NUSEDO-124187 format. One record per residue: x, y, z of N, C-alpha, C, O in turn. Coordinates in steps of 0.001 Angstrom, whole numbers. Atoms other than C-alpha are relative to their C-alpha. Layout:
// NUSEDO-124187
n_xx: X | n_yy: Y | n_zz: Z | ca_xx: X | ca_yy: Y | ca_zz: Z | c_xx: X | c_yy: Y | c_zz: Z | o_xx: X | o_yy: Y | o_zz: Z
...
// end
This chain:
// NUSEDO-124187
n_xx: 237 | n_yy: 1377 | n_zz: -162 | ca_xx: 19548 | ca_yy: 8876 | ca_zz: 5609 | c_xx: -1210 | c_yy: -295 | c_zz: 790 | o_xx: -1313 | o_yy: 190 | o_zz: 1916
n_xx: 1108 | n_yy: 400 | n_zz: -747 | ca_xx: 16181 | ca_yy: 7329 | ca_zz: 6591 | c_xx: 308 | c_yy: -1316 | c_zz: 624 | o_xx: 1322 | o_yy: -1950 | o_zz: 334
n_xx: -126 | n_yy: 1350 | n_zz: -688 | ca_xx: 15719 | ca_yy: 4258 | ca_zz: 8770 | c_xx: -1136 | c_yy: -751 | c_zz: 95 | o_xx: -2257 | o_yy: -257 | o_zz: -25
n_xx: 1165 | n_yy: 1059 | n_zz: -130 | ca_xx: 13634 | ca_yy: 1238 | ca_zz: 9209 | c_xx: 648 | c_yy: -842 | c_zz: 1220 | o_xx: 1814 | o_yy: -1233 | o_zz: 1277
n_xx: -254 | n_yy: 749 | n_zz: -1209 | ca_xx: 13552 | ca_yy: -539 | ca_zz: 12571 | c_xx: -595 | c_yy: -1318 | c_zz: -207 | o_xx: -1806 | o_yy: -1349 | o_zz: -430
n_xx: 394 | n_yy: 1261 | n_zz: -30 | ca_xx: 13235 | ca_yy: -4234 | ca_zz: 12433 | c_xx: 262 | c_yy: -821 | c_zz: 1078 | o_xx: 1343 | o_yy: -773 | o_zz: 1665
n_xx: -210 | n_yy: 984 | n_zz: -1210 | ca_xx: 12746 | ca_yy: -6845 | ca_zz: 15056 | c_xx: -206 | c_yy: -1287 | c_zz: -597 | o_xx: -1285 | o_yy: -1477 | o_zz: -1158
n_xx: 65 | n_yy: 1358 | n_zz: 465 | ca_xx: 13368 | ca_yy: -10447 | ca_zz: 14020 | c_xx: -926 | c_yy: -896 | c_zz: 883 | o_xx: -1571 | o_yy: -419 | o_zz: 1816
n_xx: 846 | n_yy: 790 | n_zz: -704 | ca_xx: 11562 | ca_yy: -13450 | ca_zz: 15269 | c_xx: 747 | c_yy: -518 | c_zz: 1292 | o_xx: 127 | o_yy: -1177 | o_zz: 2127
n_xx: -839 | n_yy: 212 | n_zz: -1364 | ca_xx: 14164 | ca_yy: -13949 | ca_zz: 18044 | c_xx: -96 | c_yy: 1173 | c_zz: 754 | o_xx: 298 | o_yy: 990 | o_zz: 1906
n_xx: 333 | n_yy: -1159 | n_zz: -766 | ca_xx: 13383 | ca_yy: -10565 | ca_zz: 19352 | c_xx: 1093 | c_yy: 1090 | c_zz: -1 | o_xx: 1124 | o_yy: 2036 | o_zz: 786
n_xx: -1174 | n_yy: -821 | n_zz: 106 | ca_xx: 16567 | ca_yy: -8909 | ca_zz: 18238 | c_xx: -343 | c_yy: 1164 | c_zz: -975 | o_xx: -765 | o_yy: 895 | o_zz: -2100
n_xx: 482 | n_yy: -1204 | n_zz: 795 | ca_xx: 15913 | ca_yy: -5260 | ca_zz: 16871 | c_xx: 1330 | c_yy: 545 | c_zz: -611 | o_xx: 2409 | o_yy: 598 | o_zz: -22
n_xx: -1142 | n_yy: -685 | n_zz: 800 | ca_xx: 18152 | ca_yy: -3672 | ca_zz: 14304 | c_xx: -590 | c_yy: 1218 | c_zz: -880 | o_xx: -1744 | o_yy: 1284 | o_zz: -1302
n_xx: 403 | n_yy: -1127 | n_zz: 897 | ca_xx: 18133 | ca_yy: -422 | ca_zz: 12346 | c_xx: 739 | c_yy: 69 | c_zz: -1105 | o_xx: 1968 | o_yy: 19 | o_zz: -1052
n_xx: -620 | n_yy: 171 | n_zz: 1414 | ca_xx: 18858 | ca_yy: -409 | ca_zz: 8764 | c_xx: -594 | c_yy: 1291 | c_zz: -787 | o_xx: -1660 | o_yy: 1845 | o_zz: -518
n_xx: 291 | n_yy: -1050 | n_zz: 871 | ca_xx: 18855 | ca_yy: 2285 | ca_zz: 6110 | c_xx: -1143 | c_yy: -338 | c_zz: -836 | o_xx: -1136 | o_yy: -1447 | o_zz: -1372
n_xx: 1164 | n_yy: 258 | n_zz: 732 | ca_xx: 15457 | ca_yy: 2563 | ca_zz: 4328 | c_xx: 378 | c_yy: 720 | c_zz: -1360 | o_xx: 891 | o_yy: 1839 | o_zz: -1370
n_xx: -199 | n_yy: -507 | n_zz: 1208 | ca_xx: 15746 | ca_yy: 3071 | ca_zz: 615 | c_xx: -1297 | c_yy: 350 | c_zz: -621 | o_xx: -2109 | o_yy: -542 | o_zz: -865
n_xx: 1234 | n_yy: -648 | n_zz: 657 | ca_xx: 12960 | ca_yy: 5346 | ca_zz: -941 | c_xx: -253 | c_yy: -887 | c_zz: -1214 | o_xx: 665 | o_yy: -1243 | o_zz: -1953
n_xx: 409 | n_yy: 643 | n_zz: 1382 | ca_xx: 11137 | ca_yy: 3502 | ca_zz: -3702 | c_xx: -19 | c_yy: -1595 | c_zz: 112 | o_xx: -609 | o_yy: -2282 | o_zz: -722
n_xx: 259 | n_yy: 1393 | n_zz: -124 | ca_xx: 11510 | ca_yy: 2 | ca_zz: -2434 | c_xx: -1060 | c_yy: -305 | c_zz: 999 | o_xx: -1398 | o_yy: 555 | o_zz: 1813
n_xx: 817 | n_yy: 516 | n_zz: -1055 | ca_xx: 9090 | ca_yy: -2009 | ca_zz: -402 | c_xx: 625 | c_yy: -275 | c_zz: 1254 | o_xx: 1835 | o_yy: -503 | o_zz: 1250
n_xx: -496 | n_yy: 497 | n_zz: -1262 | ca_xx: 9586 | ca_yy: -2795 | ca_zz: 3166 | c_xx: 680 | c_yy: -1365 | c_zz: -163 | o_xx: 1799 | o_yy: -1620 | o_zz: 282
n_xx: -364 | n_yy: 1529 | n_zz: 286 | ca_xx: 9909 | ca_yy: -6480 | ca_zz: 2086 | c_xx: 1380 | c_yy: 81 | c_zz: -551 | o_xx: 2288 | o_yy: -563 | o_zz: -26
n_xx: -1262 | n_yy: -24 | n_zz: 602 | ca_xx: 12768 | ca_yy: -5537 | ca_zz: -206 | c_xx: 1313 | c_yy: 577 | c_zz: 865 | o_xx: 2477 | o_yy: 202 | o_zz: 723
n_xx: -1012 | n_yy: -385 | n_zz: -933 | ca_xx: 14675 | ca_yy: -3717 | ca_zz: 2382 | c_xx: 385 | c_yy: -905 | c_zz: 1005 | o_xx: 1539 | o_yy: -959 | o_zz: 1430
n_xx: -303 | n_yy: 923 | n_zz: -1052 | ca_xx: 14373 | ca_yy: -6314 | ca_zz: 4869 | c_xx: 853 | c_yy: -1148 | c_zz: -679 | o_xx: 1929 | o_yy: -1513 | o_zz: -206
n_xx: -813 | n_yy: 1000 | n_zz: 763 | ca_xx: 15509 | ca_yy: -8978 | ca_zz: 2341 | c_xx: 1291 | c_yy: 396 | c_zz: -397 | o_xx: 2190 | o_yy: -443 | o_zz: -349
n_xx: -1211 | n_yy: -537 | n_zz: 427 | ca_xx: 18267 | ca_yy: -6799 | ca_zz: 1099 | c_xx: 988 | c_yy: 64 | c_zz: 1139 | o_xx: 2199 | o_yy: 94 | o_zz: 922
n_xx: -843 | n_yy: -15 | n_zz: -1249 | ca_xx: 19620 | ca_yy: -6702 | ca_zz: 4613 | c_xx: 196 | c_yy: -1261 | c_zz: 712 | o_xx: 592 | o_yy: -1300 | o_zz: 1876
n_xx: -173 | n_yy: 1421 | n_zz: -364 | ca_xx: 19718 | ca_yy: -10391 | ca_zz: 5004 | c_xx: -599 | c_yy: -581 | c_zz: 1272 | o_xx: 18 | o_yy: -1322 | o_zz: 2037
n_xx: 800 | n_yy: 437 | n_zz: -1132 | ca_xx: 16987 | ca_yy: -10984 | ca_zz: 7573 | c_xx: -410 | c_yy: -1410 | c_zz: -573 | o_xx: -1130 | o_yy: -1537 | o_zz: -1563
n_xx: 369 | n_yy: 1271 | n_zz: 490 | ca_xx: 16751 | ca_yy: -14732 | ca_zz: 7247 | c_xx: -1442 | c_yy: -476 | c_zz: 368 | o_xx: -1902 | o_yy: -1490 | o_zz: -159
n_xx: 1237 | n_yy: 402 | n_zz: -506 | ca_xx: 13287 | ca_yy: -14802 | ca_zz: 9117 | c_xx: -971 | c_yy: 370 | c_zz: -920 | o_xx: -2119 | o_yy: -6 | o_zz: -687
n_xx: 1106 | n_yy: -332 | n_zz: 1081 | ca_xx: 11441 | ca_yy: -13397 | ca_zz: 6052 | c_xx: 275 | c_yy: -518 | c_zz: -1276 | o_xx: 1151 | o_yy: -110 | o_zz: -2038
n_xx: -323 | n_yy: 754 | n_zz: 1321 | ca_xx: 11133 | ca_yy: -15723 | ca_zz: 3230 | c_xx: -287 | c_yy: 695 | c_zz: -1226 | o_xx: 453 | o_yy: 535 | o_zz: -2196
n_xx: 396 | n_yy: -738 | n_zz: 1267 | ca_xx: 9393 | ca_yy: -13495 | ca_zz: 684 | c_xx: -4 | c_yy: -773 | c_zz: -1112 | o_xx: 559 | o_yy: -359 | o_zz: -2125
n_xx: -115 | n_yy: 1069 | n_zz: 1117 | ca_xx: 8907 | ca_yy: -16504 | ca_zz: -1526 | c_xx: -643 | c_yy: 460 | c_zz: -1365 | o_xx: -161 | o_yy: 38 | o_zz: -2416
n_xx: 579 | n_yy: -366 | n_zz: 1282 | ca_xx: 6593 | ca_yy: -14810 | ca_zz: -4177 | c_xx: 685 | c_yy: 1267 | c_zz: -529 | o_xx: 403 | o_yy: 1751 | o_zz: -1626
n_xx: -742 | n_yy: -1176 | n_zz: 499 | ca_xx: 8928 | ca_yy: -11860 | ca_zz: -4375 | c_xx: -691 | c_yy: 1228 | c_zz: -24 | o_xx: -158 | o_yy: 2193 | o_zz: -572
n_xx: 621 | n_yy: -1201 | n_zz: -68 | ca_xx: 6446 | ca_yy: -9327 | ca_zz: -3784 | c_xx: -1319 | c_yy: 217 | c_zz: -843 | o_xx: -1843 | o_yy: 1313 | o_zz: -1046
n_xx: 1382 | n_yy: 74 | n_zz: 813 | ca_xx: 3309 | ca_yy: -10364 | ca_zz: -5882 | c_xx: -1225 | c_yy: -24 | c_zz: 756 | o_xx: -2314 | o_yy: -27 | o_zz: 181
n_xx: 1154 | n_yy: 86 | n_zz: -933 | ca_xx: 1034 | ca_yy: -10489 | ca_zz: -2996 | c_xx: -859 | c_yy: -1334 | c_zz: -258 | o_xx: -2086 | o_yy: -1381 | o_zz: -346
n_xx: 659 | n_yy: 1284 | n_zz: 245 | ca_xx: 433 | ca_yy: -14201 | ca_zz: -3604 | c_xx: 298 | c_yy: -994 | c_zz: 1113 | o_xx: -144 | o_yy: -2140 | o_zz: 1035
n_xx: -277 | n_yy: 843 | n_zz: -1093 | ca_xx: 1790 | ca_yy: -15612 | ca_zz: -296 | c_xx: -48 | c_yy: 862 | c_zz: 1255 | o_xx: -422 | o_yy: 2035 | o_zz: 1246
n_xx: -96 | n_yy: -877 | n_zz: -1225 | ca_xx: 2230 | ca_yy: -14513 | ca_zz: 3227 | c_xx: 1173 | c_yy: -80 | c_zz: 627 | o_xx: 1198 | o_yy: 76 | o_zz: 1848
n_xx: -1367 | n_yy: 295 | n_zz: -691 | ca_xx: 5866 | ca_yy: -15127 | ca_zz: 3874 | c_xx: 718 | c_yy: 1343 | c_zz: 176 | o_xx: 1901 | o_yy: 1311 | o_zz: 513
n_xx: -596 | n_yy: -1278 | n_zz: -320 | ca_xx: 6612 | ca_yy: -11407 | ca_zz: 4185 | c_xx: -851 | c_yy: 748 | c_zz: 994 | o_xx: -905 | o_yy: 1976 | o_zz: 1058
n_xx: 1016 | n_yy: -423 | n_zz: -1117 | ca_xx: 4149 | ca_yy: -10994 | ca_zz: 6990 | c_xx: 643 | c_yy: 818 | c_zz: 1106 | o_xx: 1551 | o_yy: 254 | o_zz: 1716
n_xx: -616 | n_yy: -687 | n_zz: -1114 | ca_xx: 5108 | ca_yy: -8337 | ca_zz: 9543 | c_xx: -1064 | c_yy: 559 | c_zz: 934 | o_xx: -2242 | o_yy: 533 | o_zz: 575
n_xx: 851 | n_yy: -784 | n_zz: -892 | ca_xx: 3533 | ca_yy: -6506 | ca_zz: 12509 | c_xx: 591 | c_yy: 1262 | c_zz: 116 | o_xx: 1743 | o_yy: 1449 | o_zz: 507
n_xx: -274 | n_yy: -1560 | n_zz: 151 | ca_xx: 3568 | ca_yy: -2777 | ca_zz: 12117 | c_xx: -171 | c_yy: 592 | c_zz: 1497 | o_xx: -1082 | o_yy: 298 | o_zz: 2270
n_xx: 93 | n_yy: -788 | n_zz: -1426 | ca_xx: 4130 | ca_yy: -703 | ca_zz: 15231 | c_xx: -1280 | c_yy: 760 | c_zz: -75 | o_xx: -1527 | o_yy: 1425 | o_zz: -1081
n_xx: 1319 | n_yy: -630 | n_zz: -20 | ca_xx: 716 | ca_yy: 630 | ca_zz: 16163 | c_xx: 167 | c_yy: 1593 | c_zz: -280 | o_xx: -688 | o_yy: 2206 | o_zz: -918
n_xx: -50 | n_yy: -1433 | n_zz: 184 | ca_xx: 1913 | ca_yy: 4184 | ca_zz: 16140 | c_xx: 151 | c_yy: 360 | c_zz: -1563 | o_xx: -61 | o_yy: 1509 | o_zz: -1951
n_xx: -133 | n_yy: -279 | n_zz: 1502 | ca_xx: 2541 | ca_yy: 3872 | ca_zz: 12269 | c_xx: -1101 | c_yy: -478 | c_zz: -919 | o_xx: -1139 | o_yy: -159 | o_zz: -2107
n_xx: 1265 | n_yy: 602 | n_zz: 788 | ca_xx: -654 | ca_yy: 2074 | ca_zz: 11106 | c_xx: -787 | c_yy: 1097 | c_zz: -657 | o_xx: -1275 | o_yy: 819 | o_zz: -1753
n_xx: 842 | n_yy: -950 | n_zz: 664 | ca_xx: -2485 | ca_yy: 5322 | ca_zz: 10275 | c_xx: 743 | c_yy: 784 | c_zz: -1172 | o_xx: 163 | o_yy: 1538 | o_zz: -1954
n_xx: -814 | n_yy: -767 | n_zz: 916 | ca_xx: 470 | ca_yy: 6584 | ca_zz: 8173 | c_xx: 146 | c_yy: -1149 | c_zz: -1333 | o_xx: 815 | o_yy: -835 | o_zz: -2317
n_xx: -127 | n_yy: 1066 | n_zz: 1193 | ca_xx: 205 | ca_yy: 3330 | ca_zz: 5712 | c_xx: -1232 | c_yy: 302 | c_zz: -836 | o_xx: -2280 | o_yy: 792 | o_zz: -414
n_xx: 1145 | n_yy: 120 | n_zz: 853 | ca_xx: -1892 | ca_yy: 3143 | ca_zz: 2754 | c_xx: -953 | c_yy: -1006 | c_zz: 438 | o_xx: -516 | o_yy: -1969 | o_zz: 1068
n_xx: 806 | n_yy: 1148 | n_zz: -398 | ca_xx: -5057 | ca_yy: 1094 | ca_zz: 3309 | c_xx: 305 | c_yy: -1259 | c_zz: -716 | o_xx: 801 | o_yy: -1298 | o_zz: -1842
n_xx: -226 | n_yy: 1416 | n_zz: 374 | ca_xx: -4878 | ca_yy: -2690 | ca_zz: 2995 | c_xx: -919 | c_yy: -250 | c_zz: -1277 | o_xx: -2119 | o_yy: 6 | o_zz: -1176
n_xx: 952 | n_yy: 509 | n_zz: 916 | ca_xx: -6249 | ca_yy: -3927 | ca_zz: -365 | c_xx: -551 | c_yy: -1317 | c_zz: 318 | o_xx: -19 | o_yy: -2013 | o_zz: 1183
n_xx: 890 | n_yy: 1201 | n_zz: -306 | ca_xx: -8809 | ca_yy: -6860 | ca_zz: -441 | c_xx: 986 | c_yy: -1380 | c_zz: -147 | o_xx: 852 | o_yy: -2318 | o_zz: 639
n_xx: -766 | n_yy: 1138 | n_zz: 57 | ca_xx: -6057 | ca_yy: -9395 | ca_zz: -1737 | c_xx: 966 | c_yy: -231 | c_zz: 1201 | o_xx: 1205 | o_yy: -1354 | o_zz: 1644
n_xx: -754 | n_yy: 205 | n_zz: -1015 | ca_xx: -3780 | ca_yy: -8637 | ca_zz: 987 | c_xx: -672 | c_yy: -380 | c_zz: 1347 | o_xx: -186 | o_yy: -1201 | o_zz: 2125
n_xx: 890 | n_yy: 344 | n_zz: -1143 | ca_xx: -6447 | ca_yy: -8723 | ca_zz: 3672 | c_xx: -474 | c_yy: -1326 | c_zz: 26 | o_xx: -662 | o_yy: -1870 | o_zz: 1114
n_xx: 449 | n_yy: 1523 | n_zz: 84 | ca_xx: -7597 | ca_yy: -12187 | ca_zz: 2509 | c_xx: 1220 | c_yy: -938 | c_zz: 319 | o_xx: 1077 | o_yy: -1855 | o_zz: 1128
n_xx: -1125 | n_yy: 671 | n_zz: -427 | ca_xx: -4067 | ca_yy: -13573 | ca_zz: 2631 | c_xx: 255 | c_yy: -46 | c_zz: 1676 | o_xx: 494 | o_yy: -1060 | o_zz: 2332
n_xx: -419 | n_yy: 79 | n_zz: -1345 | ca_xx: -3505 | ca_yy: -12389 | ca_zz: 6129 | c_xx: -1156 | c_yy: -386 | c_zz: 1016 | o_xx: -876 | o_yy: -916 | o_zz: 2091
n_xx: 1108 | n_yy: 480 | n_zz: -712 | ca_xx: -6827 | ca_yy: -13028 | ca_zz: 7560 | c_xx: -79 | c_yy: -1615 | c_zz: 130 | o_xx: -601 | o_yy: -2179 | o_zz: 1091
n_xx: -2 | n_yy: 1473 | n_zz: 32 | ca_xx: -6326 | ca_yy: -16764 | ca_zz: 6581 | c_xx: 1234 | c_yy: -453 | c_zz: 806 | o_xx: 1317 | o_yy: -1650 | o_zz: 1078
n_xx: -1193 | n_yy: 333 | n_zz: -641 | ca_xx: -2942 | ca_yy: -16711 | ca_zz: 8431 | c_xx: -177 | c_yy: -242 | c_zz: 1332 | o_xx: -970 | o_yy: 541 | o_zz: 1855
n_xx: 355 | n_yy: 349 | n_zz: -1355 | ca_xx: -2919 | ca_yy: -18265 | ca_zz: 11966 | c_xx: 727 | c_yy: 1093 | c_zz: 810 | o_xx: 358 | o_yy: 1217 | o_zz: 1978
n_xx: -693 | n_yy: -1014 | n_zz: -837 | ca_xx: -649 | ca_yy: -15456 | ca_zz: 13224 | c_xx: -415 | c_yy: 1437 | c_zz: -366 | o_xx: 337 | o_yy: 2403 | o_zz: -238
n_xx: 596 | n_yy: -1374 | n_zz: 445 | ca_xx: -2941 | ca_yy: -12585 | ca_zz: 11938 | c_xx: -198 | c_yy: 813 | c_zz: 1313 | o_xx: -566 | o_yy: 182 | o_zz: 2304
n_xx: 284 | n_yy: -903 | n_zz: -991 | ca_xx: -3229 | ca_yy: -9621 | ca_zz: 14338 | c_xx: -416 | c_yy: 1238 | c_zz: -679 | o_xx: -225 | o_yy: 1431 | o_zz: -1880
n_xx: 509 | n_yy: -1221 | n_zz: 626 | ca_xx: -4770 | ca_yy: -6265 | ca_zz: 13887 | c_xx: 897 | c_yy: 955 | c_zz: -534 | o_xx: 473 | o_yy: 1845 | o_zz: -1271
n_xx: -1196 | n_yy: -841 | n_zz: 642 | ca_xx: -1310 | ca_yy: -4577 | ca_zz: 13049 | c_xx: 831 | c_yy: -883 | c_zz: -1068 | o_xx: 1983 | o_yy: -577 | o_zz: -1376
n_xx: -542 | n_yy: 869 | n_zz: 1065 | ca_xx: -531 | ca_yy: -7319 | ca_zz: 10435 | c_xx: 4 | c_yy: 642 | c_zz: -1382 | o_xx: -1027 | o_yy: 1142 | o_zz: -1833
n_xx: -37 | n_yy: -434 | n_zz: 1359 | ca_xx: 585 | ca_yy: -6250 | ca_zz: 7058 | c_xx: 1082 | c_yy: -757 | c_zz: -845 | o_xx: 2128 | o_yy: -1099 | o_zz: -294
n_xx: -1034 | n_yy: 563 | n_zz: 999 | ca_xx: 2493 | ca_yy: -7817 | ca_zz: 3995 | c_xx: 1004 | c_yy: 1021 | c_zz: -266 | o_xx: 692 | o_yy: 2110 | o_zz: -746
n_xx: -996 | n_yy: -1189 | n_zz: 195 | ca_xx: 5637 | ca_yy: -5912 | ca_zz: 3818 | c_xx: 367 | c_yy: 123 | c_zz: -1406 | o_xx: 1144 | o_yy: 1027 | o_zz: -1715
n_xx: -132 | n_yy: -335 | n_zz: 1345 | ca_xx: 5626 | ca_yy: -6333 | ca_zz: 66 | c_xx: -1006 | c_yy: 1037 | c_zz: -438 | o_xx: -839 | o_yy: 1582 | o_zz: -1529
n_xx: 942 | n_yy: -894 | n_zz: 334 | ca_xx: 2739 | ca_yy: -4112 | ca_zz: -11 | c_xx: -15 | c_yy: 1370 | c_zz: 624 | o_xx: -1008 | o_yy: 2097 | o_zz: 602
n_xx: -517 | n_yy: -1265 | n_zz: -632 | ca_xx: 4355 | ca_yy: -1171 | ca_zz: 1785 | c_xx: 1134 | c_yy: 626 | c_zz: -681 | o_xx: 2295 | o_yy: 247 | o_zz: -526
n_xx: -1308 | n_yy: -636 | n_zz: 667 | ca_xx: 6419 | ca_yy: 1112 | ca_zz: -364 | c_xx: 617 | c_yy: 1050 | c_zz: 1039 | o_xx: -74 | o_yy: 1892 | o_zz: 1613
n_xx: -606 | n_yy: -792 | n_zz: -867 | ca_xx: 8808 | ca_yy: 2828 | ca_zz: 1690 | c_xx: 357 | c_yy: 1528 | c_zz: -577 | o_xx: 890 | o_yy: 1712 | o_zz: -1671
n_xx: -390 | n_yy: -1531 | n_zz: 470 | ca_xx: 9233 | ca_yy: 6775 | ca_zz: 1412 | c_xx: 396 | c_yy: 742 | c_zz: 1237 | o_xx: 459 | o_yy: 104 | o_zz: 2289
n_xx: -651 | n_yy: -835 | n_zz: -822 | ca_xx: 10535 | ca_yy: 9548 | ca_zz: 3462 | c_xx: -1093 | c_yy: 142 | c_zz: 1206 | o_xx: -667 | o_yy: 300 | o_zz: 2350
n_xx: 980 | n_yy: -93 | n_zz: -1079 | ca_xx: 7224 | ca_yy: 9736 | ca_zz: 5531 | c_xx: 49 | c_yy: -1198 | c_zz: 918 | o_xx: -462 | o_yy: -1132 | o_zz: 2036
n_xx: -159 | n_yy: 1182 | n_zz: -815 | ca_xx: 8058 | ca_yy: 6216 | ca_zz: 6809 | c_xx: 1289 | c_yy: -56 | c_zz: 810 | o_xx: 1659 | o_yy: -1098 | o_zz: 1351
n_xx: -1305 | n_yy: 60 | n_zz: -535 | ca_xx: 11346 | ca_yy: 7278 | ca_zz: 8227 | c_xx: -79 | c_yy: -439 | c_zz: 1630 | o_xx: -771 | o_yy: 270 | o_zz: 2360
n_xx: 97 | n_yy: 407 | n_zz: -1394 | ca_xx: 11749 | ca_yy: 5472 | ca_zz: 11725 | c_xx: -1150 | c_yy: -1114 | c_zz: 212 | o_xx: -1328 | o_yy: -1552 | o_zz: 1349
n_xx: 821 | n_yy: 999 | n_zz: -43 | ca_xx: 8991 | ca_yy: 2892 | ca_zz: 10892 | c_xx: 443 | c_yy: -1065 | c_zz: 686 | o_xx: 1561 | o_yy: -1428 | o_zz: 320
n_xx: -400 | n_yy: 1229 | n_zz: -581 | ca_xx: 9227 | ca_yy: -196 | ca_zz: 13255 | c_xx: -977 | c_yy: -1109 | c_zz: -345 | o_xx: -2190 | o_yy: -981 | o_zz: -178
n_xx: 695 | n_yy: 1226 | n_zz: 407 | ca_xx: 8115 | ca_yy: -3600 | ca_zz: 12026 | c_xx: 647 | c_yy: -1115 | c_zz: 837 | o_xx: 1796 | o_yy: -1055 | o_zz: 1273
n_xx: -497 | n_yy: 1311 | n_zz: -582 | ca_xx: 8366 | ca_yy: -7101 | ca_zz: 13636 | c_xx: -361 | c_yy: -1040 | c_zz: -950 | o_xx: -1479 | o_yy: -1192 | o_zz: -1441
n_xx: 276 | n_yy: 1270 | n_zz: 946 | ca_xx: 8751 | ca_yy: -10107 | ca_zz: 11521 | c_xx: -810 | c_yy: -971 | c_zz: 703 | o_xx: -506 | o_yy: -1398 | o_zz: 1817
n_xx: 971 | n_yy: 822 | n_zz: -543 | ca_xx: 5847 | ca_yy: -12285 | ca_zz: 12064 | c_xx: 603 | c_yy: -1600 | c_zz: -57 | o_xx: 1384 | o_yy: -1932 | o_zz: -949
n_xx: -497 | n_yy: 1397 | n_zz: 98 | ca_xx: 6585 | ca_yy: -16041 | ca_zz: 12754 | c_xx: -674 | c_yy: -725 | c_zz: -1055 | o_xx: -1806 | o_yy: -403 | o_zz: -1419
n_xx: 577 | n_yy: 747 | n_zz: 1140 | ca_xx: 6000 | ca_yy: -18510 | ca_zz: 10034 | c_xx: -988 | c_yy: -977 | c_zz: 413 | o_xx: -911 | o_yy: -1537 | o_zz: 1507
n_xx: 1112 | n_yy: 967 | n_zz: -302 | ca_xx: 2927 | ca_yy: -20690 | ca_zz: 9870 | c_xx: 591 | c_yy: -1330 | c_zz: 222 | o_xx: -132 | o_yy: -2290 | o_zz: 488
// end
């Protein structure tokens, strides 16, 4: 069993099972975290699945594509460790990754 560590916008941290092949957004959504709207459903056309990735994990992620970067850089809550969780496919190499759900704009 692999795990994903999620901190919600209230600061509560939970550990959930990570399902290989899903995106981090899908795992968060499927575990009923209400802080993550994921309005576009993973099409990378909004910024409602914005998370902050624990800095120890950033180098283990695929590089950000231009469309993801454009959406995030226009967001007032953008940070250096910002990512759209719909653009991160979960696999065994991400076992234990920690993300924090970013506040909504």
